[in-house]
PDB file of N, CA, C and O in Angstrom, chain B, residues numbered from 101:
ATOM      1  N   UNK B 101     106.208  33.862 -17.244  1.00  0.00           N
ATOM      2  CA  UNK B 101     106.439  34.326 -18.592  1.00  0.00           C
ATOM      3  C   UNK B 101     106.509  33.101 -19.503  1.00  0.00           C
ATOM      4  O   UNK B 101     107.140  32.100 -19.164  1.00  0.00           O
ATOM      5  N   UNK B 102     105.863  33.191 -20.648  1.00  0.00           N
ATOM      6  CA  UNK B 102     105.880  32.119 -21.628  1.00  0.00           C
ATOM      7  C   UNK B 102     106.046  32.741 -23.006  1.00  0.00           C
ATOM      8  O   UNK B 102     105.228  33.567 -23.411  1.00  0.00           O
ATOM      9  N   UNK B 103     107.092  32.358 -23.734  1.00  0.00           N
ATOM     10  CA  UNK B 103     107.363  32.884 -25.074  1.00  0.00           C
ATOM     11  C   UNK B 103     107.406  34.412 -25.071  1.00  0.00           C
ATOM     12  O   UNK B 103     106.936  35.049 -26.014  1.00  0.00           O
ATOM     13  N   UNK B 104     107.969  35.001 -24.014  1.00  0.00           N
ATOM     14  CA  UNK B 104     108.088  36.452 -23.924  1.00  0.00           C
ATOM     15  C   UNK B 104     106.817  37.157 -23.485  1.00  0.00           C
ATOM     16  O   UNK B 104     106.777  38.387 -23.464  1.00  0.00           O
ATOM     17  N   UNK B 105     105.778  36.411 -23.133  1.00  0.00           N
ATOM     18  CA  UNK B 105     104.509  36.999 -22.710  1.00  0.00           C
ATOM     19  C   UNK B 105     104.405  36.901 -21.188  1.00  0.00           C
ATOM     20  O   UNK B 105     104.625  35.835 -20.613  1.00  0.00           O
ATOM     21  N   UNK B 106     104.074  38.005 -20.548  1.00  0.00           N
ATOM     22  CA  UNK B 106     103.913  38.033 -19.104  1.00  0.00           C
ATOM     23  C   UNK B 106     102.436  37.899 -18.782  1.00  0.00           C
ATOM     24  O   UNK B 106     101.608  38.624 -19.333  1.00  0.00           O
ATOM     25  N   UNK B 107     102.103  36.972 -17.890  1.00  0.00           N
ATOM     26  CA  UNK B 107     100.729  36.753 -17.480  1.00  0.00           C
ATOM     27  C   UNK B 107     100.549  37.278 -16.059  1.00  0.00           C
ATOM     28  O   UNK B 107     101.325  36.940 -15.166  1.00  0.00           O
ATOM     29  N   UNK B 108      99.541  38.093 -15.854  1.00  0.00           N
ATOM     30  CA  UNK B 108      99.231  38.632 -14.538  1.00  0.00           C
ATOM     31  C   UNK B 108      97.864  38.128 -14.115  1.00  0.00           C
ATOM     32  O   UNK B 108      96.901  38.210 -14.876  1.00  0.00           O
ATOM     33  N   UNK B 109      97.783  37.613 -12.918  1.00  0.00           N
ATOM     34  CA  UNK B 109      96.506  37.147 -12.378  1.00  0.00           C
ATOM     35  C   UNK B 109      95.938  38.233 -11.478  1.00  0.00           C
ATOM     36  O   UNK B 109      96.661  38.817 -10.671  1.00  0.00           O
ATOM     37  N   UNK B 110      94.646  38.504 -11.615  1.00  0.00           N
ATOM     38  CA  UNK B 110      94.014  39.548 -10.822  1.00  0.00           C
ATOM     39  C   UNK B 110      92.593  39.146 -10.465  1.00  0.00           C
ATOM     40  O   UNK B 110      91.982  38.318 -11.140  1.00  0.00           O
ATOM     41  N   UNK B 111      92.085  39.727  -9.420  1.00  0.00           N
ATOM     42  CA  UNK B 111      90.696  39.504  -9.030  1.00  0.00           C
ATOM     43  C   UNK B 111      89.789  40.593  -9.590  1.00  0.00           C
ATOM     44  O   UNK B 111      88.598  40.622  -9.283  1.00  0.00           O
ATOM     45  N   UNK B 112      90.335  41.480 -10.400  1.00  0.00           N
ATOM     46  CA  UNK B 112      89.568  42.611 -10.907  1.00  0.00           C
ATOM     47  C   UNK B 112      88.765  42.303 -12.170  1.00  0.00           C
ATOM     48  O   UNK B 112      87.923  43.110 -12.565  1.00  0.00           O
ATOM     49  N   UNK B 113      88.999  41.172 -12.807  1.00  0.00           N
ATOM     50  CA  UNK B 113      88.230  40.789 -13.989  1.00  0.00           C
ATOM     51  C   UNK B 113      87.023  39.979 -13.537  1.00  0.00           C
ATOM     52  O   UNK B 113      87.159  39.094 -12.692  1.00  0.00           O
ATOM     53  N   UNK B 114      85.845  40.265 -14.084  1.00  0.00           N
ATOM     54  CA  UNK B 114      84.623  39.652 -13.574  1.00  0.00           C
ATOM     55  C   UNK B 114      84.406  38.210 -14.037  1.00  0.00           C
ATOM     56  O   UNK B 114      84.849  37.810 -15.114  1.00  0.00           O
ATOM     57  N   UNK B 115      83.719  37.451 -13.202  1.00  0.00           N
ATOM     58  CA  UNK B 115      83.166  36.155 -13.579  1.00  0.00           C
ATOM     59  C   UNK B 115      81.704  36.395 -13.930  1.00  0.00           C
ATOM     60  O   UNK B 115      80.945  36.920 -13.115  1.00  0.00           O
ATOM     61  N   UNK B 116      81.311  36.015 -15.136  1.00  0.00           N
ATOM     62  CA  UNK B 116      79.968  36.311 -15.622  1.00  0.00           C
ATOM     63  C   UNK B 116      79.081  35.069 -15.569  1.00  0.00           C
ATOM     64  O   UNK B 116      79.523  33.964 -15.884  1.00  0.00           O
ATOM     65  N   UNK B 117      77.845  35.261 -15.174  1.00  0.00           N
ATOM     66  CA  UNK B 117      76.858  34.180 -15.231  1.00  0.00           C
ATOM     67  C   UNK B 117      76.388  34.027 -16.676  1.00  0.00           C
ATOM     68  O   UNK B 117      76.711  34.848 -17.535  1.00  0.00           O
ATOM     69  N   UNK B 118      75.622  32.966 -16.932  1.00  0.00           N
ATOM     70  CA  UNK B 118      75.114  32.749 -18.294  1.00  0.00           C
ATOM     71  C   UNK B 118      74.273  33.924 -18.764  1.00  0.00           C
ATOM     72  O   UNK B 118      74.404  34.356 -19.909  1.00  0.00           O
ATOM     73  N   UNK B 119      73.411  34.447 -17.898  1.00  0.00           N
ATOM     74  CA  UNK B 119      72.568  35.589 -18.278  1.00  0.00           C
ATOM     75  C   UNK B 119      73.412  36.824 -18.586  1.00  0.00           C
ATOM     76  O   UNK B 119      73.101  37.565 -19.519  1.00  0.00           O
ATOM     77  N   UNK B 120      74.468  37.054 -17.821  1.00  0.00           N
ATOM     78  CA  UNK B 120      75.335  38.214 -18.066  1.00  0.00           C
ATOM     79  C   UNK B 120      76.111  38.061 -19.372  1.00  0.00           C
ATOM     80  O   UNK B 120      76.309  39.040 -20.091  1.00  0.00           O
ATOM     81  N   UNK B 121      76.551  36.840 -19.683  1.00  0.00           N
ATOM     82  CA  UNK B 121      77.265  36.597 -20.942  1.00  0.00           C
ATOM     83  C   UNK B 121      76.348  36.868 -22.127  1.00  0.00           C
ATOM     84  O   UNK B 121      76.749  37.533 -23.082  1.00  0.00           O
ATOM     85  N   UNK B 122      75.105  36.353 -22.073  1.00  0.00           N
ATOM     86  CA  UNK B 122      74.148  36.558 -23.165  1.00  0.00           C
ATOM     87  C   UNK B 122      73.809  38.046 -23.302  1.00  0.00           C
ATOM     88  O   UNK B 122      73.714  38.552 -24.420  1.00  0.00           O
ATOM     89  N   UNK B 123      73.627  38.749 -22.186  1.00  0.00           N
ATOM     90  CA  UNK B 123      73.295  40.168 -22.239  1.00  0.00           C
ATOM     91  C   UNK B 123      74.440  41.000 -22.802  1.00  0.00           C
ATOM     92  O   UNK B 123      74.206  41.971 -23.521  1.00  0.00           O
ATOM     93  N   UNK B 124      75.671  40.627 -22.481  1.00  0.00           N
ATOM     94  CA  UNK B 124      76.823  41.433 -22.897  1.00  0.00           C
ATOM     95  C   UNK B 124      77.314  41.087 -24.294  1.00  0.00           C
ATOM     96  O   UNK B 124      77.706  41.981 -25.045  1.00  0.00           O
ATOM     97  N   UNK B 125      77.302  39.780 -24.667  1.00  0.00           N
ATOM     98  CA  UNK B 125      77.892  39.346 -25.927  1.00  0.00           C
ATOM     99  C   UNK B 125      76.883  38.804 -26.937  1.00  0.00           C
ATOM    100  O   UNK B 125      77.260  38.499 -28.068  1.00  0.00           O
ATOM    101  N   UNK B 126      75.625  38.678 -26.563  1.00  0.00           N
ATOM    102  CA  UNK B 126      74.615  38.196 -27.490  1.00  0.00           C
ATOM    103  C   UNK B 126      74.309  36.731 -27.283  1.00  0.00           C
ATOM    104  O   UNK B 126      74.983  36.047 -26.513  1.00  0.00           O
ATOM    105  N   UNK B 127      73.282  36.247 -27.977  1.00  0.00           N
ATOM    106  CA  UNK B 127      72.777  34.887 -27.795  1.00  0.00           C
ATOM    107  C   UNK B 127      73.714  33.826 -28.365  1.00  0.00           C
ATOM    108  O   UNK B 127      73.550  32.644 -28.061  1.00  0.00           O
ATOM    109  N   UNK B 128      74.689  34.215 -29.181  1.00  0.00           N
ATOM    110  CA  UNK B 128      75.625  33.245 -29.749  1.00  0.00           C
ATOM    111  C   UNK B 128      76.562  32.650 -28.707  1.00  0.00           C
ATOM    112  O   UNK B 128      77.150  31.593 -28.937  1.00  0.00           O
ATOM    113  N   UNK B 129      76.707  33.315 -27.563  1.00  0.00           N
ATOM    114  CA  UNK B 129      77.565  32.832 -26.483  1.00  0.00           C
ATOM    115  C   UNK B 129      76.680  32.269 -25.387  1.00  0.00           C
ATOM    116  O   UNK B 129      75.919  33.013 -24.768  1.00  0.00           O
ATOM    117  N   UNK B 130      76.764  30.976 -25.136  1.00  0.00           N
ATOM    118  CA  UNK B 130      75.920  30.380 -24.092  1.00  0.00           C
ATOM    119  C   UNK B 130      76.701  29.409 -23.213  1.00  0.00           C
ATOM    120  O   UNK B 130      76.269  28.268 -23.049  1.00  0.00           O
ATOM    121  N   UNK B 131      77.845  29.821 -22.634  1.00  0.00           N
ATOM    122  CA  UNK B 131      78.490  28.921 -21.682  1.00  0.00           C
ATOM    123  C   UNK B 131      77.770  28.955 -20.338  1.00  0.00           C
ATOM    124  O   UNK B 131      76.947  29.835 -20.086  1.00  0.00           O
ATOM    125  N   UNK B 132      78.090  27.984 -19.475  1.00  0.00           N
ATOM    126  CA  UNK B 132      77.486  27.979 -18.141  1.00  0.00           C
ATOM    127  C   UNK B 132      77.875  29.252 -17.388  1.00  0.00           C
ATOM    128  O   UNK B 132      77.043  29.863 -16.717  1.00  0.00           O
ATOM    129  N   UNK B 133      79.119  29.637 -17.501  1.00  0.00           N
ATOM    130  CA  UNK B 133      79.584  30.918 -16.971  1.00  0.00           C
ATOM    131  C   UNK B 133      80.829  31.289 -17.761  1.00  0.00           C
ATOM    132  O   UNK B 133      81.400  30.451 -18.459  1.00  0.00           O
ATOM    133  N   UNK B 134      81.238  32.519 -17.655  1.00  0.00           N
ATOM    134  CA  UNK B 134      82.383  32.962 -18.440  1.00  0.00           C
ATOM    135  C   UNK B 134      83.317  33.839 -17.635  1.00  0.00           C
ATOM    136  O   UNK B 134      82.915  34.473 -16.659  1.00  0.00           O
ATOM    137  N   UNK B 135      84.565  33.866 -18.057  1.00  0.00           N
ATOM    138  CA  UNK B 135      85.564  34.721 -17.438  1.00  0.00           C
ATOM    139  C   UNK B 135      86.138  35.634 -18.511  1.00  0.00           C
ATOM    140  O   UNK B 135      86.516  35.180 -19.591  1.00  0.00           O
ATOM    141  N   UNK B 136      86.199  36.909 -18.207  1.00  0.00           N
ATOM    142  CA  UNK B 136      86.779  37.860 -19.142  1.00  0.00           C
ATOM    143  C   UNK B 136      88.276  37.992 -18.859  1.00  0.00           C
ATOM    144  O   UNK B 136      88.716  37.887 -17.714  1.00  0.00           O
ATOM    145  N   UNK B 137      89.041  38.221 -19.913  1.00  0.00           N
ATOM    146  CA  UNK B 137      90.463  38.504 -19.756  1.00  0.00           C
ATOM    147  C   UNK B 137      90.867  39.535 -20.804  1.00  0.00           C
ATOM    148  O   UNK B 137      90.160  39.746 -21.790  1.00  0.00           O
ATOM    149  N   UNK B 138      91.988  40.158 -20.583  1.00  0.00           N
ATOM    150  CA  UNK B 138      92.464  41.213 -21.463  1.00  0.00           C
ATOM    151  C   UNK B 138      93.889  40.886 -21.892  1.00  0.00           C
ATOM    152  O   UNK B 138      94.729  40.543 -21.061  1.00  0.00           O
ATOM    153  N   UNK B 139      94.156  40.993 -23.179  1.00  0.00           N
ATOM    154  CA  UNK B 139      95.495  40.843 -23.730  1.00  0.00           C
ATOM    155  C   UNK B 139      95.960  42.217 -24.189  1.00  0.00           C
ATOM    156  O   UNK B 139      95.253  42.913 -24.917  1.00  0.00           O
ATOM    157  N   UNK B 140      97.158  42.599 -23.755  1.00  0.00           N
ATOM    158  CA  UNK B 140      97.696  43.909 -24.146  1.00  0.00           C
ATOM    159  C   UNK B 140      99.034  43.696 -24.845  1.00  0.00           C
ATOM    160  O   UNK B 140      99.925  43.025 -24.324  1.00  0.00           O
ATOM    161  N   UNK B 141      99.156  44.274 -26.020  1.00  0.00           N
ATOM    162  CA  UNK B 141     100.406  44.194 -26.761  1.00  0.00           C
ATOM    163  C   UNK B 141     101.360  45.301 -26.351  1.00  0.00           C
ATOM    164  O   UNK B 141     101.061  46.117 -25.479  1.00  0.00           O
ATOM    165  N   UNK B 142     102.504  45.307 -26.996  1.00  0.00           N
ATOM    166  CA  UNK B 142     103.517  46.314 -26.698  1.00  0.00           C
ATOM    167  C   UNK B 142     102.988  47.714 -27.017  1.00  0.00           C
ATOM    168  O   UNK B 142     102.362  47.922 -28.056  1.00  0.00           O
ATOM    169  N   UNK B 143     103.235  48.650 -26.142  1.00  0.00           N
ATOM    170  CA  UNK B 143     102.799  50.047 -26.262  1.00  0.00           C
ATOM    171  C   UNK B 143     101.280  50.199 -26.240  1.00  0.00           C
ATOM    172  O   UNK B 143     100.750  51.158 -26.800  1.00  0.00           O
ATOM    173  N   UNK B 144     100.580  49.276 -25.609  1.00  0.00           N
ATOM    174  CA  UNK B 144      99.134  49.414 -25.474  1.00  0.00           C
ATOM    175  C   UNK B 144      98.792  50.482 -24.446  1.00  0.00           C
ATOM    176  O   UNK B 144      97.815  51.214 -24.608  1.00  0.00           O
ATOM    177  N   UNK B 145      99.587  50.573 -23.394  1.00  0.00           N
ATOM    178  CA  UNK B 145      99.345  51.590 -22.376  1.00  0.00           C
ATOM    179  C   UNK B 145     100.684  52.100 -21.860  1.00  0.00           C
ATOM    180  O   UNK B 145     101.729  51.483 -22.069  1.00  0.00           O
ATOM    181  N   UNK B 146     100.626  53.227 -21.189  1.00  0.00           N
ATOM    182  CA  UNK B 146     101.842  53.819 -20.642  1.00  0.00           C
ATOM    183  C   UNK B 146     101.669  54.181 -19.184  1.00  0.00           C
ATOM    184  O   UNK B 146     100.561  54.447 -18.718  1.00  0.00           O
ATOM    185  N   UNK B 147     102.776  54.187 -18.478  1.00  0.00           N
ATOM    186  CA  UNK B 147     102.823  54.537 -17.054  1.00  0.00           C
ATOM    187  C   UNK B 147     103.917  55.582 -16.912  1.00  0.00           C
ATOM    188  O   UNK B 147     105.073  55.328 -17.252  1.00  0.00           O
ATOM    189  N   UNK B 148     103.559  56.744 -16.414  1.00  0.00           N
ATOM    190  CA  UNK B 148     104.527  57.832 -16.261  1.00  0.00           C
ATOM    191  C   UNK B 148     104.601  58.262 -14.802  1.00  0.00           C
ATOM    192  O   UNK B 148     103.582  58.372 -14.120  1.00  0.00           O
ATOM    193  N   UNK B 149     105.823  58.502 -14.336  1.00  0.00           N
ATOM    194  CA  UNK B 149     106.035  58.969 -12.968  1.00  0.00           C
ATOM    195  C   UNK B 149     106.751  60.311 -13.041  1.00  0.00           C
ATOM    196  O   UNK B 149     107.853  60.414 -13.579  1.00  0.00           O
ATOM    197  N   UNK B 150     106.108  61.336 -12.492  1.00  0.00           N
ATOM    198  CA  UNK B 150     106.718  62.657 -12.436  1.00  0.00           C
ATOM    199  C   UNK B 150     107.435  62.871 -11.105  1.00  0.00           C
ATOM    200  O   UNK B 150     108.497  63.492 -11.049  1.00  0.00           O
ATOM    201  N   UNK B 151     106.839  62.350 -10.044  1.00  0.00           N
ATOM    202  CA  UNK B 151     107.432  62.459  -8.717  1.00  0.00           C
ATOM    203  C   UNK B 151     107.201  61.138  -7.995  1.00  0.00           C
ATOM    204  O   UNK B 151     106.059  60.744  -7.759  1.00  0.00           O
ATOM    205  N   UNK B 152     108.292  60.456  -7.645  1.00  0.00           N
ATOM    206  CA  UNK B 152     108.160  59.189  -6.927  1.00  0.00           C
ATOM    207  C   UNK B 152     107.415  59.394  -5.618  1.00  0.00           C
ATOM    208  O   UNK B 152     107.574  60.432  -4.975  1.00  0.00           O
ATOM    209  N   UNK B 153     106.595  58.413  -5.208  1.00  0.00           N
ATOM    210  CA  UNK B 153     105.893  58.539  -3.925  1.00  0.00           C
ATOM    211  C   UNK B 153     106.885  58.725  -2.780  1.00  0.00           C
ATOM    212  O   UNK B 153     107.930  58.078  -2.723  1.00  0.00           O
ATOM    213  N   UNK B 154     106.529  59.614  -1.885  1.00  0.00           N
ATOM    214  CA  UNK B 154     107.394  59.923  -0.759  1.00  0.00           C
ATOM    215  C   UNK B 154     106.557  60.359   0.433  1.00  0.00           C
ATOM    216  O   UNK B 154     105.394  60.734   0.285  1.00  0.00           O
ATOM    217  N   UNK B 155     107.149  60.306   1.600  1.00  0.00           N
ATOM    218  CA  UNK B 155     106.501  60.812   2.807  1.00  0.00           C
ATOM    219  C   UNK B 155     106.967  62.245   3.039  1.00  0.00           C
ATOM    220  O   UNK B 155     108.156  62.548   2.931  1.00  0.00           O
ATOM    221  N   UNK B 156     106.032  63.110   3.356  1.00  0.00           N
ATOM    222  CA  UNK B 156     106.358  64.499   3.666  1.00  0.00           C
ATOM    223  C   UNK B 156     105.990  64.781   5.111  1.00  0.00           C
ATOM    224  O   UNK B 156     104.929  64.387   5.593  1.00  0.00           O
ATOM    225  N   UNK B 157     106.893  65.473   5.787  1.00  0.00           N
ATOM    226  CA  UNK B 157     106.760  65.740   7.211  1.00  0.00           C
ATOM    227  C   UNK B 157     106.470  67.219   7.422  1.00  0.00           C
ATOM    228  O   UNK B 157     107.156  68.081   6.873  1.00  0.00           O
ATOM    229  N   UNK B 158     105.457  67.502   8.214  1.00  0.00           N
ATOM    230  CA  UNK B 158     105.095  68.895   8.506  1.00  0.00           C
ATOM    231  C   UNK B 158     105.644  69.331   9.863  1.00  0.00           C
ATOM    232  O   UNK B 158     105.442  70.470  10.284  1.00  0.00           O
ATOM    233  N   UNK B 159     106.322  68.441  10.525  1.00  0.00           N
ATOM    234  CA  UNK B 159     106.940  68.782  11.798  1.00  0.00           C
ATOM    235  C   UNK B 159     105.996  68.597  12.983  1.00  0.00           C
ATOM    236  O   UNK B 159     104.806  68.319  12.831  1.00  0.00           O
ATOM    237  N   UNK B 160     106.570  68.760  14.147  1.00  0.00           N
ATOM    238  CA  UNK B 160     105.828  68.609  15.387  1.00  0.00           C
ATOM    239  C   UNK B 160     105.190  69.949  15.740  1.00  0.00           C
ATOM    240  O   UNK B 160     105.833  70.996  15.667  1.00  0.00           O
ATOM    241  N   UNK B 161     103.901  69.897  16.128  1.00  0.00           N
ATOM    242  CA  UNK B 161     103.169  71.114  16.484  1.00  0.00           C
ATOM    243  C   UNK B 161     102.466  70.924  17.817  1.00  0.00           C
ATOM    244  O   UNK B 161     102.397  69.812  18.341  1.00  0.00           O
ATOM    245  N   UNK B 162     101.971  71.965  18.336  1.00  0.00           N
ATOM    246  CA  UNK B 162     101.169  71.962  19.553  1.00  0.00           C
ATOM    247  C   UNK B 162     101.901  71.275  20.710  1.00  0.00           C
ATOM    248  O   UNK B 162     101.366  70.393  21.381  1.00  0.00           O
ATOM    249  N   UNK B 163     103.143  71.716  20.915  1.00  0.00           N
ATOM    250  CA  UNK B 163     103.973  71.224  22.025  1.00  0.00           C
ATOM    251  C   UNK B 163     104.143  69.700  22.011  1.00  0.00           C
ATOM    252  O   UNK B 163     104.119  69.053  23.058  1.00  0.00           O
ATOM    253  N   UNK B 164     104.314  69.142  20.819  1.00  0.00           N
ATOM    254  CA  UNK B 164     104.588  67.713  20.695  1.00  0.00           C
ATOM    255  C   UNK B 164     103.369  66.817  20.667  1.00  0.00           C
ATOM    256  O   UNK B 164     103.508  65.594  20.653  1.00  0.00           O
ATOM    257  N   UNK B 165     102.165  67.399  20.659  1.00  0.00           N
ATOM    258  CA  UNK B 165     100.959  66.565  20.662  1.00  0.00           C
ATOM    259  C   UNK B 165     100.456  66.244  19.261  1.00  0.00           C
ATOM    260  O   UNK B 165      99.667  65.313  19.096  1.00  0.00           O
ATOM    261  N   UNK B 166     100.893  66.992  18.243  1.00  0.00           N
ATOM    262  CA  UNK B 166     100.455  66.751  16.862  1.00  0.00           C
ATOM    263  C   UNK B 166     101.676  66.668  15.961  1.00  0.00           C
ATOM    264  O   UNK B 166     102.680  67.350  16.167  1.00  0.00           O
ATOM    265  N   UNK B 167     101.556  65.814  14.964  1.00  0.00           N
ATOM    266  CA  UNK B 167     102.635  65.659  13.987  1.00  0.00           C
ATOM    267  C   UNK B 167     101.997  65.454  12.623  1.00  0.00           C
ATOM    268  O   UNK B 167     101.206  64.529  12.441  1.00  0.00           O
ATOM    269  N   UNK B 168     102.330  66.305  11.664  1.00  0.00           N
ATOM    270  CA  UNK B 168     101.769  66.203  10.318  1.00  0.00           C
ATOM    271  C   UNK B 168     102.632  65.311   9.437  1.00  0.00           C
ATOM    272  O   UNK B 168     103.838  65.531   9.323  1.00  0.00           O
ATOM    273  N   UNK B 169     102.021  64.302   8.810  1.00  0.00           N
ATOM    274  CA  UNK B 169     102.731  63.391   7.928  1.00  0.00           C
ATOM    275  C   UNK B 169     101.824  63.078   6.744  1.00  0.00           C
ATOM    276  O   UNK B 169     100.650  62.756   6.925  1.00  0.00           O
ATOM    277  N   UNK B 170     102.368  63.174   5.533  1.00  0.00           N
ATOM    278  CA  UNK B 170     101.564  62.942   4.332  1.00  0.00           C
ATOM    279  C   UNK B 170     102.331  62.061   3.350  1.00  0.00           C
ATOM    280  O   UNK B 170     103.561  62.078   3.307  1.00  0.00           O
ATOM    281  N   UNK B 171     101.582  61.294   2.568  1.00  0.00           N
ATOM    282  CA  UNK B 171     102.130  60.478   1.490  1.00  0.00           C
ATOM    283  C   UNK B 171     101.801  61.203   0.203  1.00  0.00           C
ATOM    284  O   UNK B 171     100.646  61.567  -0.013  1.00  0.00           O
ATOM    285  N   UNK B 172     102.792  61.426  -0.667  1.00  0.00           N
ATOM    286  CA  UNK B 172     102.581  62.259  -1.840  1.00  0.00           C
ATOM    287  C   UNK B 172     103.354  61.693  -3.031  1.00  0.00           C
ATOM    288  O   UNK B 172     104.478  61.216  -2.877  1.00  0.00           O
ATOM    289  N   UNK B 173     102.761  61.746  -4.189  1.00  0.00           N
ATOM    290  CA  UNK B 173     103.422  61.327  -5.419  1.00  0.00           C
ATOM    291  C   UNK B 173     102.601  61.783  -6.614  1.00  0.00           C
ATOM    292  O   UNK B 173     101.395  62.003  -6.501  1.00  0.00           O
ATOM    293  N   UNK B 174     103.251  61.922  -7.750  1.00  0.00           N
ATOM    294  CA  UNK B 174     102.558  62.328  -8.985  1.00  0.00           C
ATOM    295  C   UNK B 174     102.882  61.292 -10.055  1.00  0.00           C
ATOM    296  O   UNK B 174     104.040  61.127 -10.437  1.00  0.00           O
ATOM    297  N   UNK B 175     101.862  60.600 -10.535  1.00  0.00           N
ATOM    298  CA  UNK B 175     102.033  59.621 -11.591  1.00  0.00           C
ATOM    299  C   UNK B 175     100.708  59.432 -12.308  1.00  0.00           C
ATOM    300  O   UNK B 175      99.677  59.939 -11.866  1.00  0.00           O
ATOM    301  N   UNK B 176     100.736  58.712 -13.399  1.00  0.00           N
ATOM    302  CA  UNK B 176      99.511  58.452 -14.134  1.00  0.00           C
ATOM    303  C   UNK B 176      99.715  57.361 -15.166  1.00  0.00           C
ATOM    304  O   UNK B 176     100.843  56.987 -15.488  1.00  0.00           O
ATOM    305  N   UNK B 177      98.615  56.863 -15.671  1.00  0.00           N
ATOM    306  CA  UNK B 177      98.656  55.858 -16.720  1.00  0.00           C
ATOM    307  C   UNK B 177      97.551  56.162 -17.716  1.00  0.00           C
ATOM    308  O   UNK B 177      96.540  56.778 -17.380  1.00  0.00           O
ATOM    309  N   UNK B 178      97.762  55.722 -18.939  1.00  0.00           N
ATOM    310  CA  UNK B 178      96.770  55.966 -19.990  1.00  0.00           C
ATOM    311  C   UNK B 178      96.967  54.956 -21.115  1.00  0.00           C
ATOM    312  O   UNK B 178      98.040  54.372 -21.266  1.00  0.00           O
ATOM    313  N   UNK B 179      95.925  54.764 -21.889  1.00  0.00           N
ATOM    314  CA  UNK B 179      95.997  53.898 -23.060  1.00  0.00           C
ATOM    315  C   UNK B 179      96.683  54.673 -24.179  1.00  0.00           C
ATOM    316  O   UNK B 179      96.288  55.796 -24.493  1.00  0.00           O
ATOM    317  N   UNK B 180      97.716  54.069 -24.786  1.00  0.00           N
ATOM    318  CA  UNK B 180      98.433  54.713 -25.885  1.00  0.00           C
ATOM    319  C   UNK B 180      97.810  54.322 -27.218  1.00  0.00           C
ATOM    320  O   UNK B 180      97.500  55.183 -28.042  1.00  0.00           O
ATOM    321  N   UNK B 181      97.626  53.014 -27.429  1.00  0.00           N
ATOM    322  CA  UNK B 181      97.056  52.536 -28.694  1.00  0.00           C
ATOM    323  C   UNK B 181      96.037  51.441 -28.388  1.00  0.00           C
ATOM    324  O   UNK B 181      96.406  50.309 -28.072  1.00  0.00           O
ATOM    325  N   UNK B 182      94.760  51.787 -28.484  1.00  0.00           N
ATOM    326  CA  UNK B 182      93.685  50.858 -28.119  1.00  0.00           C
ATOM    327  C   UNK B 182      93.612  49.648 -29.055  1.00  0.00           C
ATOM    328  O   UNK B 182      93.059  48.614 -28.679  1.00  0.00           O
ATOM    329  N   UNK B 183      94.160  49.764 -30.262  1.00  0.00           N
ATOM    330  CA  UNK B 183      94.110  48.630 -31.188  1.00  0.00           C
ATOM    331  C   UNK B 183      95.015  47.489 -30.740  1.00  0.00           C
ATOM    332  O   UNK B 183      94.917  46.388 -31.282  1.00  0.00           O
ATOM    333  N   UNK B 184      95.896  47.719 -29.764  1.00  0.00           N
ATOM    334  CA  UNK B 184      96.770  46.665 -29.243  1.00  0.00           C
ATOM    335  C   UNK B 184      96.174  45.971 -28.027  1.00  0.00           C
ATOM    336  O   UNK B 184      96.863  45.202 -27.357  1.00  0.00           O
ATOM    337  N   UNK B 185      94.896  46.233 -27.731  1.00  0.00           N
ATOM    338  CA  UNK B 185      94.221  45.633 -26.586  1.00  0.00           C
ATOM    339  C   UNK B 185      93.058  44.774 -27.081  1.00  0.00           C
ATOM    340  O   UNK B 185      92.228  45.232 -27.868  1.00  0.00           O
ATOM    341  N   UNK B 186      93.007  43.519 -26.610  1.00  0.00           N
ATOM    342  CA  UNK B 186      91.947  42.597 -27.010  1.00  0.00           C
ATOM    343  C   UNK B 186      91.295  42.033 -25.748  1.00  0.00           C
ATOM    344  O   UNK B 186      91.988  41.568 -24.843  1.00  0.00           O
ATOM    345  N   UNK B 187      89.975  42.074 -25.688  1.00  0.00           N
ATOM    346  CA  UNK B 187      89.246  41.466 -24.577  1.00  0.00           C
ATOM    347  C   UNK B 187      88.733  40.109 -25.052  1.00  0.00           C
ATOM    348  O   UNK B 187      88.179  39.993 -26.145  1.00  0.00           O
ATOM    349  N   UNK B 188      88.923  39.084 -24.219  1.00  0.00           N
ATOM    350  CA  UNK B 188      88.496  37.730 -24.575  1.00  0.00           C
ATOM    351  C   UNK B 188      87.560  37.184 -23.514  1.00  0.00           C
ATOM    352  O   UNK B 188      87.624  37.577 -22.349  1.00  0.00           O
ATOM    353  N   UNK B 189      86.703  36.286 -23.924  1.00  0.00           N
ATOM    354  CA  UNK B 189      85.788  35.599 -23.022  1.00  0.00           C
ATOM    355  C   UNK B 189      86.094  34.119 -23.076  1.00  0.00           C
ATOM    356  O   UNK B 189      86.097  33.513 -24.148  1.00  0.00           O
ATOM    357  N   UNK B 190      86.352  33.532 -21.906  1.00  0.00           N
ATOM    358  CA  UNK B 190      86.621  32.091 -21.857  1.00  0.00           C
ATOM    359  C   UNK B 190      85.540  31.406 -21.066  1.00  0.00           C
ATOM    360  O   UNK B 190      84.936  32.013 -20.181  1.00  0.00           O
ATOM    361  N   UNK B 191      85.288  30.156 -21.368  1.00  0.00           N
ATOM    362  CA  UNK B 191      84.238  29.416 -20.674  1.00  0.00           C
ATOM    363  C   UNK B 191      84.840  28.339 -19.812  1.00  0.00           C
ATOM    364  O   UNK B 191      84.113  27.604 -19.144  1.00  0.00           O
TER     365      UNK B 191
END
């Protein structure tokens, strides 16, 4: 955290080649390669949990040879205000 800003590192943001940068952002951008990043302000997105993830047991069946077990939860996320999200390209 720096000045109240939390930085998260992820492998989900792409590394772009020069051709991909020019195709996506136009000829004005000509770095050797580029990395995209996203800045999100307060209330840019929301995360809601209706049911915490849990294991559910269906019991032992077939004279102890089968056992039903499931992982279950209800949650979701969505963008609240898209104007608080900025995508940047760094070289």
